[in-house]
N, C-alpha and C positions, 0 to 999 in steps of 0.2 A: 790141065791149066797150070799157071804159074802160082806164085805165092810162097810164103815162108815154109820151108820143109820142117818136118819134125812133129813132135807130139809131146804132151805132158808125160813124164816118165817117173818111176819111183825114185830114181837117182836125182833127177832135176827138182822135183817137188820137195824132196827131203833137203836138198841143198838150200832151197828158198827158205824153208822153215829154220834150218840151222843158222843161216845168215841173219834171219830176223831175230832169233833168240840172242845172238851175239850183239847185234847192233841196236836193237830196239828193246831188248830184255823182255820179250813177250813170254808169258807162261807157256810151257810145253802143251798144256791142255787146250790152247787156242787152236792147235792143229790136230786133225783127226786122220786116222788111217782109213782110206776109202778102197772100194773094190779096185783090183789091179795093182794094189800095193802103193797107191798114190798117197801123198801127204797133203791134205787140203785145209785151208783156213776155215774156221767156223763162221766166218762172215764172208759172204760173196757179194759181188756187185751186180745188181739187176739194172736193166736198161730199157724198161718198158715205157716209163712215163716221159712225156715231153712232146712238143710240137715238131712236125717234120720240117725244120728250118735250120739255116746255118748256125744260128745262135745256140740252138740246142745241140747241134753237132759238136761245136766247140766245147760246150759244157760237159758233154759225155766223154769226149776225148780227154779233157782235163781230169775228170773223175777216174778214168782208167789209169792215167799216169799217176795220180796221187795214191790210189789204192796199191798199185804194184810197187812203186818206188818207196812207199812207206814200209814195205815188208809185212803189212798186216793182212793183205788180201791177195790170193792167187787163184781165185775162182771168179770167172766172168760168165754171165748168163745173158743170152739175147734170144731173138727169134726173127725170122725173116719178115714177119708182118709188123714187128715193132717199129713204129714211126715210118711205116711204108718203106722198109728196107734201109732206112738211114741209120737205124741203131746199129745194125751189123757193120755198116761202113764206118761208122764212128769208132767202134771197137777195133776194127781192122786197122784203121789209120794209126790209132794210138799204140797198138801192139807193135806194128811195124816200126814206128818211130823209136820205141824203147828197145826193141830187139836190134835194130840197125845201129843204134847208139851204144849198144853194149850195156844198157841199164838193167835188163833182165834177159834171160835166155828162154827160147821157145819151150824147152823141156821143163821149165819151172811153172808154166802158166796153163791152167785148165780152162778151156773154152767150150762152152755149151751153147747150142742154138736149137731151134724148133721149126717144124713145118707142119702144115695141115690146113691152116686158114688161107683163104685166097689173099694174096699179098701183092697188090699193085705197087708201083714204083713211084715214089714222090718226086723223083728226079726225071720222070718221063712226062712229056707234055700232055699225053692222052688222059682222058678221064679214067677213073678206076674201072668203070664198066667196059670202056673201049680197050683198055689195057688187057683185061681178062679175056675179052673176046679175040683181040687181034694178036696178042703175044702168047697166051696160054692155050686157048681153045684152037685157034687157027693152026698152031704149030703141031697139034696132036698131043701135046703134053697133058692136056686136061680134057676129058670127056665130060660134057655137061651132065650125062647120066650118073657120073660119079660124085656130083656135088650134092651135099646134104644141107638142107635148111638154107640154101643160097649162099653158104659161106665156108664150107669145109669139104675137103677131099683127102683121101689117103691111098689112092691107087698108086701102084709102083711107078707108072709113067709120070704122075704128078710129083711124087716124092723125088724122083730122079731129077726133074727140072729144078725143083726147089733146092735140092742139095747142091747142085752145081752153082746155082746163083748164090747160095750162102757161102760156099767156098771162095767164090770170086769176091763177094762183098767183104768177107773177113780177111781176104788175102792169105789164106792158110791152105796148104796142100792137104792137110789132115785136120779134121774137126774131132776134138776129144769125145764129145758126147752130142748125139743127134737125137732129139726127142720127137716123138709123134705128139703134136700139140693138141691137147684136149680131145683126143680121138674118141675115147669112150664117152665123154660128156656130150660131145656133139652128135655122135653116130648111134650109140646104143639105143636111146629112146626112139629113134627113127627107124632103124633097120632091124632091130631086135638082136638078141644074143647070138643066135646061130649064124646069121649073116655077118655080124660084127666079128665073130671069131674067124670066119673065113677071110674077111678083109684084113684082119690083124695078121693072120698067117701069111698072106701074100706080101704084106708090108715087111714082116720079119724076114721072109725069104730074100726080099730085095736088100734089106739092110745087112744081112749076112754077106751078100755078094759085095757090098760096098766096104764091109770090113776086110774082106779078102783082098780087094784092090788098094787098100790103104787110104780110102777117102774119109773113113771114120774109124774111131777106135771102139766105141761102145754106143749103144742106143738105149732109149728108155721111153717112158710115158710121162709127159707133163700133164697134170690133171688139175681139176678144180673141185668137183664134187665126187667123182666116181670112186676114189679109193678111201675117202673119209666117211662116206655115208653107208649105212648098213642096209641089207635087204629088208623089205622088198622094194626099196626105191629102185625105179627102172634104170637109174644111172649107175647103180652099184656095180663095181668090178672086183672080182676076186683075184688078188695078187698071186696066190698060189697057182691058180689056173693059167695065168699069163706066163709064169715061170715054166710050167709044164709045156705050154705051147712053144716057148723059146727053146726048150730042150728037144722037142720033136723036130724043130726046124734046124737048129744049130748044134745039137749035141750038148754034152755036159759043159763044153767050153764056149757056149753061146755068148753073144754080146749084149744081151739084155741085162744090164747091170745097175740101172738107176731109175728112180721115179722122182717126181716133184709133186708137191701138194701144198696148199695153203696151210699156214699154222701161225697162230698168234694168240694173245690173251683173249681176243674176241672170237677166234675160230680155233679152238683147242682140240677139235675132234680127232686129229691124227694121233693124239696121245690119250684122249679120254673116251672115245667111242669104240666099242669092240666090233668093228666093221668087217673084220677078216676072219676066215676060217683057218685054223691051224691045228692039225692033229685032233680033230673032234672038238676043239675049244674055239671060243670066240675071243679074239684079241684085237688090240689096236693096230693101226697101220704101222707105227714104229716097231712094235713087237714082232709083227709078221715079217716085215722087211728084214729085220735083224736076223731072224731065224732062217730066212730064205737066202741070205747073203746079198741082199739088194740095198744099195745106198740110197738114202733119202735126202734130197734137198728140199727146203721149204721156202715158200714165197710169202709176201705181204706181212712180214713180222710187225710192221707199224700199222697194219690194217689200212693201207693206203693213206697214211698220215693221220687217221682219226685218233690213234693212240698217243700221238704227240700232243694232242689238244685236250683229250679227255682223260688221259691216264694220270697216274700218280707217281711222284718221285719215290724211289726206294733206296734206302741205304746209300745216300749220296749220289744216286743216279738220277738224271733227268727223266721225265716220262718216256721220251724216245729211247734213251739208253736202257731203261728198265724193261721196255717192251722187247728190245733187241736181245737183251740179256736173257729174258725168259725163253725166247725162241731158240737161241743157240745152246741153252742149257738142257734142252729136252733130250733125255737118253734116246739115242737112235737117230738124232738129227745131225747130218754131216755139216750142213751150213745153212744159215739163214740168209736169204738173198734179199738185199735191201737196195731199192732205187734211191740214188742220191747224186745230186749234181752241184748244189751250192756249197761253197767252201766251208761255211759254218756248219752245215749238216754233215759234211764229210768229216770234219774235225770232231764233232760230237759223237758220231757213230763209230768212227775208227778208234776212239779212245777206249771203247768197250773191249777191244781186242787185247788190251793190256791187263785185263782183269781175269781172274780165274772164273770159269763158268760156275754157276751154282751147283752144289751137290745135288744128287737125286732127291734127297730129303727136302732140301730147300726148294727145289723145283716143284715137287709134289705139293708142298704147302700152298703154292701159288696157283696150282692147276685147278681150274673150275670144273 
């Protein structure tokens, strides 16, 4: 396929951070070292929320432009099912415009997307059901027997189809991070741990092949419950076991480098619940990931807007800023991914990038 060549690199992302420090005077602690030697902002742009319409397309494109041109954000997060493929296309148009105009370089921007849920196309005239039947199933990309709970699949053939659509939507030859989207959450309770591990193995084998051909750089698991909830919850997933599987498939230099989980004042389990086994001990997701060399991105820092209404201002921060500051200050959190489209919300949230994250002691005092 065509698309912008290149990928986020250690040199490019460090250049972005140094330019931001010089022009915007951001504290060095706003940027974190990530797997692969990347330098990534502690706030990322999420693109989940919004209607699948042209007005939202324009708002998302403007949000990407503001985030990247401000020098405060170089992490962009999407998924093929977000806004029925329109979120990826909005991100792709914005990145292409900025790269073509010389406003940012491709190697400075980290782009992540996800696949797993059935993803009809809002710009296709067919109903979602007909789209799935006529585009995905009839083509052989999706076997109906691989669909779990009517909404999720992770077979290599389906992932191959979705990856190519994402590369086209984003207009990128190489995607920096490709997640399996809520794979454990959707599949574990239905197929059980043994079958899920086999499905995960086949998915990792496919993803290692796509690393080899340059379609992706790294892969990961985007989760909701599975990594933050402890046993015996049937949705629980042991991160150490996943790393072991990745090593079996891809060797020590495997591409399983990142996970995503919700984390906020209202959902603090990634820091507060000892959900993971590590050397005979029970530790939090953040602690386990750090020990295993896995980067963690977190979602819903504003608890889908609820913390902007019910939260409290802290030390000169608005409720939204305090919630975002809490999430980005968690030890082990690479970046808090926040959905934002309105100009006033962008200005309010991006102002947090100019502040030092709280110290670990300050963070712990606020952790419930």
